[in-house]
Structure formats: structure tokens, C-alpha cells
C-alpha positions in Angstrom: 18.2 14.4 45.1 16.7 11.5 47.5 15.2 12.3 50.8 18.2 10.5 52.4 20.9 12.5 50.6 19.0 15.6 51.4 19.0 15.3 55.1 22.7 14.1 55.2 23.5 17.2 53.2 21.7 19.5 55.7 23.5 18.0 58.5 26.8 18.2 56.8 26.4 21.7 56.2 25.8 22.5 59.9 29.3 20.5 60.4 31.4 22.6 58.1 32.9 24.7 60.8 34.3 21.4 62.1 36.1 20.7 58.8 39.7 22.2 59.0 43.2 21.8 58.0 44.1 19.4 55.4 40.9 16.9 54.7 40.7 13.6 53.1 37.4 12.5 51.5 37.3 8.6 51.7 35.3 7.3 48.5 34.8 10.9 47.3 35.6 12.4 43.9 37.2 15.6 43.0 34.4 16.1 40.4 31.3 15.5 42.6 28.6 13.2 40.6 26.2 13.1 43.5 24.4 16.3 44.6 26.9 17.3 47.2 26.8 20.0 50.2 29.0 23.4 49.9 32.4 22.2 50.9 34.6 24.8 52.9 37.7 26.0 51.0 40.2 24.0 52.8 43.0 21.6 51.3 40.9 18.8 50.1 42.3 15.2 49.1 40.3 12.3 47.7 40.8 8.5 48.0 38.9 6.1 45.7 39.3 2.8 44.0 38.5 4.2 40.6 41.3 5.8 38.9 38.7 7.3 36.4 37.7 9.7 38.8 41.3 11.1 39.5 41.7 11.0 42.9 44.7 12.1 45.0 45.0 8.6 46.3 44.0 5.2 44.7 43.2 2.5 47.1 40.7 1.3 49.7 39.6 2.6 52.8 41.2 -0.5 54.5 44.7 0.3 53.4 45.0 4.2 52.9 48.1 5.0 50.9 49.0 7.9 53.3 51.5 8.4 56.3 50.3 8.5 59.8 49.1 11.6 61.3 48.5 13.2 58.0 45.0 14.9 58.1 43.2 17.3 60.4 39.7 15.8 58.9 38.6 12.6 57.5 35.3 12.6 55.9 33.7 9.1 55.2 30.1 9.1 53.9 28.3 5.8 53.3 31.7 3.9 53.0 31.9 1.2 55.8 28.9 -0.7 54.5 30.8 -1.2 51.3 33.9 -2.7 52.7 34.7 -6.4 53.6 36.6 -5.3 57.0 35.1 -2.0 58.2 36.9 -2.4 61.6 40.1 -2.1 59.6 38.9 0.9 57.7 38.4 2.5 61.2 42.1 1.7 62.2 43.1 3.5 59.2 41.2 6.5 59.9 42.7 6.6 63.4 46.2 6.0 62.0 46.0 8.8 59.3 44.2 11.5 61.8 46.5 14.1 63.5 45.9 14.1 67.3 43.1 16.4 67.7 41.7 15.8 64.3 38.1 14.8 63.3 36.3 11.9 61.6 33.2 13.2 60.0 31.3 10.2 58.9 27.7 8.5 58.1 26.4 4.9 57.7 22.7 4.0 56.5 20.5 1.7 58.4 17.0 1.4 57.2 18.1 2.2 53.6 17.7 -0.1 50.4 20.7 -2.4 49.3 23.0 -0.3 47.1 26.2 -1.8 45.4 29.2 0.4 45.1 30.4 -2.2 44.2 29.2 -4.3 47.1 26.8 -3.8 50.1 27.7 -5.8 52.8 26.5 -4.6 56.2 24.4 -2.2 58.5 25.5 -1.2 61.9 23.3 0.3 64.8 24.3 3.1 66.8 25.3 1.0 69.5 27.7 -0.7 67.2 29.3 2.3 65.9 29.5 3.9 69.4 31.4 0.4 70.5 34.0 0.4 67.4 34.7 4.1 67.4 34.7 5.2 70.9 34.9 2.2 73.2 37.4 0.3 70.8 39.6 2.9 69.3 39.5 5.8 71.8 38.1 8.7 69.7 35.3 10.8 71.6 32.3 11.2 69.7 31.0 14.8 70.0 28.0 14.6 67.4 25.7 11.6 67.0 22.6 12.3 64.9 19.9 10.1 63.6 18.9 11.1 59.8 15.4 11.6 60.5 12.6 9.2 62.0 9.8 7.3 60.7 8.3 9.5 58.1 11.9 10.2 56.8 12.1 6.3 56.5 8.6 6.0 55.0 9.0 8.7 52.4 12.6 7.9 51.5 11.5 4.3 50.9 8.5 5.3 48.9 10.5 7.5 46.6 12.9 5.0 45.8 10.4 2.6 45.2 8.3 4.9 42.8 11.2 5.5 40.7 12.2 1.9 40.4 10.0 1.3 37.2 12.1 0.4 34.0 10.2 1.8 31.1 9.7 -0.8 28.3 10.2 -3.7 30.7 6.8 -5.0 31.0 3.2 -3.7 29.7 2.4 -0.2 31.3 6.1 0.2 32.8 6.5 3.5 30.7 3.5 4.9 32.1 4.2 3.9 35.8 7.5 5.0 35.4 6.4 8.8 34.4 3.8 8.9 37.3 6.2 7.4 39.9 9.0 9.8 38.8 6.2 12.7 38.9 4.9 11.4 42.3 8.5 10.9 43.7 9.4 14.7 42.8 6.3 15.9 44.4 7.1 14.0 47.7 10.6 14.9 47.8 9.9 18.7 47.3 7.3 18.6 49.9 9.2 16.5 52.6 10.9 19.8 54.0 7.4 20.5 55.4 7.2 17.3 57.3 10.4 17.4 59.1 9.0 19.3 62.1 6.2 16.5 62.4 8.8 13.7 61.9 10.9 15.6 64.9 7.7 15.9 66.9 6.8 12.4 66.4 10.5 11.2 67.6 10.3 13.3 70.6 9.6 10.7 73.4 8.8 13.7 75.9 5.9 14.6 74.0 4.6 11.4 72.3 5.9 8.6 74.2 6.0 6.7 71.0 8.5 4.2 69.2 8.8 6.5 66.3 12.5 7.5 67.2 13.6 3.7 66.8 13.0 4.3 62.9 16.0 6.0 60.9 17.3 6.1 57.6 20.9 6.1 59.1 23.2 8.1 61.1 25.8 11.0 61.0 28.6 11.5 63.7 31.5 13.3 64.2 34.5 11.7 66.4 37.7 13.4 67.7 41.2 11.8 68.0 42.6 12.3 71.3 45.8 14.9 71.6 49.1 13.0 72.1 49.0 13.6 76.2 45.1 13.1 76.3 43.1 9.8 77.2 39.2 10.0 77.1 37.5 8.6 79.9 35.2 5.6 78.9 31.7 5.9 78.9 28.5 3.9 78.1 27.0 4.3 74.9 23.7 6.7 75.3 20.5 6.3 73.6 21.2 8.3 70.4 18.0 7.6 69.1 15.9 9.2 72.0 18.6 11.7 73.0 20.9 12.5 70.2 24.4 13.8 71.1 24.3 17.6 70.7 21.2 19.8 69.7 19.4 18.3 66.5 21.0 19.7 63.5 19.0 21.9 61.1 
């Protein structure tokens, strides 16, 4: 498991109490291939483009084949960067959420290019805040960076060390073996560095710019009730002051 995925899974575990009712995992698979967080025992449905994964819905995040106001929870992890019209995907999330329902989503920022099947965009926290809260009227309740400078450095290092293809050039097999061993050691020891990473990102203590580095973001946004309208607000400095206390 990559450092990026490990951080996200730890954050998702803390958010499981917010996953309720009938939930749609956009881009997910009933048979989880990637290492996943322990999911709460609720009514999970899955949307995927690939029929081989046997999802409940076959289709795109830009055109979800489900009625309006169907889901209490929508999970959308590492999806928006892969669709041509991410704004349309957010419109669909708003449409299929019940009033008071929650979107739980993540998006990479300082992360390698990864096709699934294409990789098109990275959004800053300001862009996410504008699109989700200011334009669509959801209220962001949780907004967390996924690690700071050390998380970015160690994640990129482990990804690079496991990129050697055995047999592709002289010494590649040996480099691949050494790289996998080093990557494993770094990944296993990274939890020891998380407190140091958090300390460096605390501008009250360090007066640094380490907080401006992050692998990506995870957020929770709630749709207003039928008779409710959230007061508009400016985007806070999420990197310096995350919304809600830091997740474990």
C-alpha cells in the first residue's frame, strides 16, 4: 500500500460514522482490488464504467443512472481527476444526494500522473471550495490535507523506487529488487514520521511553508435540507487551518 493510500484510509476510518443510509461509491468496485478501509455495514451501491466489476450501476460520474435524491452518502475517491467534465460530476452528486446527505471525496494534488483510463486535472483547495460550496451550495464540514511536505517526499520516493522494470536494461532487475526493499522499509517506517510531518506543517510553531505541500485533499460536504440555505462564506486557508481537528 502506498503512503498516499495509507493516509487516506486512516482519514476515511475516522469519517465512517458519517457514512449512513444508502451509499453510492462512484468509481468503486464491490470486490475491492486496492487496499481499502473497513467499510461500515450500510447499504452500499457501486457505480463503475467497467461491467467486469459487476457494479450496481454501469456509467460515468458525469451521468449517473440513478433517480434524484436517492442516496444518503456519496463516496467519490480519486475520481474527479479522471473525468472530462468534473463540474458535471459534482452536479450529478448534488442531484442524487438526499437533502441532508453527505459527499465524502478525495482528490490528489502533488501526486504522479495516473491513468484510469486518463488523468486530466488537479484542483487546489480553493478550487474545490469554490466548486462545491460557493457554486453548488453544499456546506463543507471537513476539509483535510493528506499530509505535508514529508508525506509528499516519501510518497514520491517510494513510487519512484518501485518504478524499475526488471529486464528492461542492464541492472534493472537488481535495481528493482533494491527499490522494492527500500520502498517497503520507507512505507513501514512512515507512521513514525507523521508527527514530525504535522509539526513542520504547524505554522504557529515553525513559521514555515511546509504546510503548502500536500499529496491531496479529503473532504466532507453536506447538502442542505429542503428548507435550508447555507450562508455564503469565503474559502478558509485549509492548508494552514484545516476544517475540523486533524484526523488520526
